[in-house]
N, C-alpha and C positions, 0 to 999 in steps of 0.2 A: 504494500500500500504506500502511495506517495505521501510526502510531507503535506502537500496541499490538501489531500483527501483527509488527513488526520486533523487539520486545523480548520477545515470548512465547517461553518456553523450548521447546525441541524435544523433550526427554525429561524424565522425572521428576527425574533426577539434576541437571539444570540448575537446578532450584528451590533447590538448596542454595547458600547465598551464599558468595562468596569475594571479599573486598575487593581483593586484590592478585593479581598473576600468580603469585607464589610460593605464596600460600595456595590458589589454584586448582590448582596442581600437587600440593600436599599433599592437597587434597580428592580430586582425581582418583586419586592413588596409593592412598589409603585405599579409595575405591570399587572400584578394580580388585582390590585385595587382598581386600576383602569379598566381591566377586562370585566370586572363585576359591574362597574359603573356603565360601561358601554352596553352591556346586556340589559341593565335596568332602564337605560334611556331608550334603547331600541324596543323594549317591551311596551313603551308608551305609544308606539305606532301600532295601534290596535283597531282593526276594522271588524265589526261583527259580521258573522256569516249567518244568514237566515236559516233557522232550523238546527243550528249547532251551538253548543255551549262553548265552543273553541273559536276564538277570533283569529283572524290573520294578523300576525305581528312581525316585527323585525327581530324579535329576540332569538328565534332559532338561527337566523343568519348570523347574528352577533355571536352566539354561542359557538357555532362552527368556525367562524373567523377567529375568535379568541383561541380556540384549540389549535388551529393551524398556525397562527402567528406566535403563540406563546409556548407551544409544546404541551406534552401530556401533563407534566407536574404542575406547571403554572396555570394551564387551562383548567385542570381539576380544581385547584385552589380558588381560581377566579369564580368558577360556577358554584363551588361550595359556599363561598362568601356571599354570592348573589342569592343562593337559595336560603342560607341561614339568616341573612338580614331580612329577606322577605318573610320568612316564617316568624321571625321576631317582631314583625310589625312594620317594617319599612315598606311603604306603598309603591313598590316598583315592579311587581308582577304585571302581567298584561292589564292595561287599562287602570293602573293604580291600585290593583288588589294586593293583598298580603295575606299571610297565614298559610297553614298547611291544610290539606284535606279537601280542597276544592276539586271540582271535576277535572280541572286541567293540571293539577299538581304533578301527575305522572309525567307530563311532558317536561316539566322542570327537572325532575329526576333523570329523565332520558337525556336532557341537554347536558347534564353533568357528566354522564357516561360518554355521550357523543363527543364532547370537548376533549375528553381524555383520549378516546380512540383516534379522533382526527389529529390530535397533537402527536400521538405516537406514529401515525402514518406519515404526517408531515415531516417528522424527524428522519424518516426513511426516504424522503424525496417525494412524498405523495402530493406536494403542492408546487412542484417545479414545472410541470407541463400541463397542458390543457386537459388531456385525457386522464392523466393521473389525478389531477385536481377534481375532475368530475367524479371519478370513482371514489375518491376520499370523501367528498361531500355527500355522495349517495350512501356510503356506509354510515356516516354520521347521522344522516336523516333517517335511515332505517332503524338505527338504535333509538332515536327519539320516539318513533312510532311504536317500536317494539315494547317500550315501557308505557308510553302515553295512552295508546289505544286500549290495552287491557285495563289500565287504571280507570280510564273514562268509563268503560263498561261496568266495572265493579262499583264505582262511586255513583253511577246513575241508574243502575239496574238494567241497562241495555244489554242486548246480546252482543257478542264480539263482532258479529257482522254489522249490526246497527251502529256500533261505536266506530267501526272502520268507515262506514258510509258517511257519518257526520263528523268524524274526527281525523280522517286521513284523506279520503278521496277528494273533497273540495279543495285541498291544499296542495295537491300534486303539481299543478301547473305553476303555482307560486314557488314551490320548492325547486322546480326546474329553472325558473328565472333566477332564484337566489344562487343556484349552482352555477349558472351562466355568469353571473357577476363575479363569483369567486374564481371561475375558470379564467376570467380576464385579469382580475386584480392580483391574485397571488403569484402566478408565473411572471407577470409584469413587474411586480415588486422585486422578485429575485433578479430579473434582468437589470433593473435599475440599480440594484445593490452591487452588481458586477459579479 
């Protein structure tokens, strides 16, 4: 393995310099806080979907972007901070909601897992090309639905099919658009970084 391969950063956040271990901890803490804040702000972009308790939001895109940009560890911490602050009463879940146990809380848990998985894939180059980015975003989105839809079914008494019909199907086109944004943004950021 070449020296360049050994020193090449794994995720975009690794490009931010930190001369000492203490500065690296401060940098990482700021990135984690920023990732949580970005997700909370993006959650306020919420459009109700007729017939569904799940709104269209920007928070899923933010969670996947946080994971890809920060990596698995910092992405997990960012989404954990986002979730814990929301459960504790900070009104930054979709539409200014807070607390645990709502019909859409499973999606938040899914976002935590998705940010971690997307971060791990990004560290292995899953955000460096258009097709790899598409696959990485699709994997993260699938994780969100894998937790969110069954939780929606359990919390509302719907069947799994009904929950998928109101908690996944109406969002697939938007998810494809979000993936397209990521497919343009992440590889471009790597190209700009050199």
